[in-house]
Wavefront OBJ file of the C-alpha trace (Angstrom):
o trace
v 17.944 -19.164 9.086
v 16.319 -17.894 5.857
v 16.026 -14.152 5.419
v 12.650 -12.436 5.322
v 12.839 -12.049 1.538
v 14.104 -15.586 0.807
v 12.080 -17.601 -1.751
v 9.296 -19.773 -0.337
v 9.115 -23.277 -1.802
v 6.281 -25.791 -1.488
v 7.314 -29.467 -1.523
v 4.486 -31.856 -2.480
v 5.313 -35.562 -2.096
v 3.507 -38.480 -0.459
v 6.845 -39.916 0.755
v 7.424 -38.490 4.253
v 11.141 -39.307 4.120
v 11.648 -37.326 0.896
v 9.606 -34.409 2.244
v 11.714 -34.253 5.405
v 15.026 -34.576 3.554
v 14.208 -31.901 0.996
v 12.819 -29.553 3.610
v 15.962 -29.834 5.733
v 18.289 -29.549 2.718
v 16.594 -26.469 1.233
v 16.139 -24.685 4.559
v 19.867 -25.115 5.199
v 20.454 -23.300 1.907
v 18.383 -20.278 2.812
v 14.881 -21.084 1.531
v 11.588 -20.969 3.363
v 10.058 -24.411 2.855
v 6.551 -25.754 3.438
v 5.669 -29.405 2.806
v 2.401 -31.042 1.704
v 1.660 -34.768 1.820
v -0.641 -34.840 -1.231
v -2.409 -32.646 -3.768
v -5.395 -31.968 -1.508
v -3.082 -30.745 1.254
v -1.178 -28.626 -1.286
v -4.393 -27.028 -2.561
v -5.304 -25.936 0.983
v -1.873 -24.366 1.448
v -1.945 -22.684 -1.952
v -5.335 -21.183 -1.173
v -3.858 -19.306 1.775
v -0.195 -18.687 0.941
v 1.845 -17.521 -2.036
v 4.878 -19.554 -3.089
v 7.809 -18.785 -5.356
v 8.050 -22.361 -6.643
v 6.341 -25.745 -6.234
v 8.395 -28.974 -6.266
v 5.812 -31.596 -7.115
v 5.891 -35.403 -7.305
v 3.996 -36.799 -10.298
v 2.891 -40.122 -8.813
v 0.772 -39.590 -5.692
v -2.363 -41.244 -4.329
v -5.530 -39.328 -5.106
v -4.966 -36.406 -7.439
v -1.648 -36.813 -9.255
v 0.995 -34.194 -9.945
v -0.028 -33.640 -13.562
v -3.565 -32.707 -12.577
v -2.281 -30.336 -9.895
v 0.154 -28.793 -12.389
v -2.721 -28.049 -14.782
v -4.658 -26.488 -11.903
v -1.689 -24.309 -10.925
v -1.166 -23.149 -14.477
v -4.853 -22.295 -14.857
v -4.839 -20.342 -11.579
v -1.577 -18.416 -11.944
v 2.081 -18.404 -12.873
v 3.830 -20.049 -9.923
v 6.728 -22.136 -11.354
v 6.494 -25.939 -11.082
v 9.356 -28.441 -10.932
v 8.135 -32.030 -11.368
v 9.739 -35.069 -9.741
v 9.284 -38.170 -11.905
v 10.359 -41.807 -11.797
v 13.307 -42.343 -14.128
v 11.351 -44.403 -16.653
v 8.327 -42.083 -16.858
v 9.189 -40.456 -20.202
v 5.528 -39.976 -21.098
v 4.868 -38.367 -17.711
v 7.713 -35.904 -18.238
v 6.369 -34.881 -21.637
v 2.842 -34.647 -20.250
v 4.134 -32.550 -17.361
v 5.809 -30.054 -19.666
v 2.674 -29.932 -21.799
v 0.645 -29.289 -18.638
v 2.794 -26.245 -17.938
v 5.648 -27.487 -15.714
v 8.840 -25.432 -15.952
v 11.220 -28.381 -15.531
v 11.396 -31.982 -14.322
v 13.896 -34.091 -12.419
v 13.968 -37.901 -12.520
v 14.136 -39.877 -9.265
v 16.451 -40.779 -7.663
v 18.294 -37.483 -7.854
v 21.152 -35.660 -6.194
v 19.779 -32.827 -3.997
v 22.531 -30.593 -5.397
v 21.032 -31.009 -8.871
v 17.612 -30.130 -7.477
v 19.122 -26.967 -5.998
v 20.679 -26.014 -9.341
v 17.375 -26.504 -11.152
v 15.451 -24.512 -8.519
v 17.882 -21.611 -8.767
v 17.743 -21.717 -12.566
v 13.936 -21.502 -12.522
v 13.916 -18.681 -9.951
v 16.380 -16.665 -12.033
v 13.870 -16.771 -14.885
v 10.996 -15.517 -12.732
v 10.443 -11.729 -12.957
v 11.107 -9.955 -9.684
v 7.640 -8.392 -9.624
v 5.985 -11.768 -8.923
v 8.038 -12.265 -5.764
v 6.428 -13.622 -2.648
v 4.443 -11.274 -0.397
v 6.371 -10.354 2.750
v 5.944 -12.766 5.653
v 6.406 -12.040 9.339
v 7.529 -15.038 11.393
v 6.485 -15.253 15.026
v 7.929 -18.557 16.216
v 5.708 -21.331 14.832
v 3.228 -18.721 13.558
v 3.611 -16.746 10.325
v 1.665 -13.752 9.120
v 1.185 -13.013 5.429
v 1.243 -9.214 5.392
v -0.356 -8.717 1.973
v -3.095 -11.310 2.418
v -3.710 -10.485 6.075
v -3.638 -14.192 6.979
v -2.219 -15.895 10.053
v -0.965 -19.494 9.907
v 0.308 -21.947 12.499
v 2.140 -24.617 10.545
v -0.208 -25.736 7.772
v -3.358 -24.610 9.597
v -4.944 -21.172 9.214
v -5.648 -19.246 12.421
v -9.018 -17.511 12.424
v -8.923 -13.821 13.284
v -11.864 -11.598 14.131
v -12.180 -8.407 12.097
v -10.699 -6.325 14.920
v -7.869 -8.792 15.582
v -7.043 -8.768 11.888
v -7.051 -4.966 11.819
v -4.777 -4.816 14.869
v -2.318 -7.272 13.355
v -2.189 -5.283 10.102
v -1.435 -2.125 12.092
v 1.366 -3.796 14.056
v 2.783 -5.550 10.977
v 3.133 -2.210 9.190
v 5.465 -1.019 11.972
v 7.282 -4.010 13.496
v 9.509 -3.124 16.420
v 7.737 0.228 16.972
v 5.738 0.779 20.183
v 2.158 1.887 19.501
v 0.102 3.596 22.178
v -3.463 2.647 22.998
v -4.547 6.048 21.682
v -2.794 5.456 18.338
v -4.374 2.013 18.060
v -7.813 3.411 18.936
v -7.472 6.080 16.237
v -6.302 3.649 13.554
v -8.963 1.102 14.413
v -11.582 3.835 14.336
v -10.401 5.009 10.918
v -10.518 1.459 9.633
v -14.116 1.164 10.820
v -15.121 4.362 9.062
v -15.142 6.299 12.308
v -18.295 4.565 13.559
v -18.510 2.991 17.000
v -15.093 4.188 18.209
v -12.929 1.598 19.970
v -12.488 2.257 23.681
v -9.134 2.000 25.493
v -10.236 -0.960 27.579
v -11.475 -2.738 24.442
v -8.003 -2.394 22.897
v -6.544 -4.278 25.864
v -9.144 -7.028 25.510
v -8.424 -7.481 21.803
v -4.671 -7.512 22.479
v -5.172 -10.275 25.052
v -7.190 -12.340 22.579
v -4.661 -11.771 19.811
v -1.832 -12.885 22.087
v -3.575 -16.209 22.650
v -3.324 -16.834 18.910
v 0.276 -15.638 18.546
v 2.005 -16.812 21.705
v 2.851 -20.199 23.184
v 2.402 -18.597 26.618
v 0.275 -15.422 26.452
v 1.312 -14.551 30.030
v 4.957 -14.308 28.878
v 4.436 -12.502 25.592
v 7.426 -12.822 23.284
v 6.030 -11.418 20.031
v 3.308 -8.950 21.044
v 5.026 -7.164 23.886
v 3.898 -4.542 26.373
v 6.242 -1.550 26.422
v 5.860 0.165 29.784
v 4.581 3.715 29.420
v 4.381 3.456 25.604
v 1.873 0.779 24.608
v 2.297 -2.415 22.604
v 4.897 -3.579 20.076
v 5.091 -6.459 17.599
v 8.533 -8.143 17.624
v 8.843 -10.729 14.817
v 11.765 -13.157 14.512
l 1 2 3 4 5 6 7 8 9 10 11 12 13 14 15 16 17 18 19 20 21 22 23 24 25 26 27 28 29 30 31 32 33 34 35 36 37 38 39 40 41 42 43 44 45 46 47 48 49 50 51 52 53 54 55 56 57 58 59 60 61 62 63 64 65 66 67 68 69 70 71 72 73 74 75 76 77 78 79 80 81 82 83 84 85 86 87 88 89 90 91 92 93 94 95 96 97 98 99 100 101 102 103 104 105 106 107 108 109 110 111 112 113 114 115 116 117 118 119 120 121 122 123 124 125 126 127 128 129 130 131 132 133 134 135 136 137 138 139 140 141 142 143 144 145 146 147 148 149 150 151 152 153 154 155 156 157 158 159 160 161 162 163 164 165 166 167 168 169 170 171 172 173 174 175 176 177 178 179 180 181 182 183 184 185 186 187 188 189 190 191 192 193 194 195 196 197 198 199 200 201 202 203 204 205 206 207 208 209 210 211 212 213 214 215 216 217 218 219 220 221 222 223 224 225 226 227 228 229 230 231 232 233 234
């Protein structure tokens, strides 16, 4: 199981077999891994999550890897490792010119991919590391962005649900009373229209429906008898 601070890698390849193999291989070596089937899928993921590195196939239907590399370089500094067919010399040169950090010809040994990934990550300054993620089973919460995701799909939160989750995420494993939640929610709303105790319970119930597989048997947003509520991430 990857640690909370492990690098998060995005695999972008239209070949489902390669995506599955790389995801399994890299997860077994301690990385968080998300996979995208094409550039459009990758763009949606990149709009909502931060990654430490993108492993990107050059030849894909629709937008190709070179175009996506140029987009990534224009938008930020996330490192890019291109996967190219062995004979695509021009594509490799074009990829480096587009801003890729390295390339690896197919077919390749996954161990070589791992070496190249680690080499790139060693060159990345620590201050651009991934924002902290909380994992709640199949759901993950990006603490810095305040975004909740189930797999590759964003989970919509109301303003109050989002505020509650930020409060809990700041103190995982710590029971918070209804009064404490009411006060923090009130502060976040500028003190206007104070949240009532019963309303806290209603918002907790709604939030559980988005976090839990079975809201009646809450695993991640627990009730602590006599103390309040507590977020318990994996």
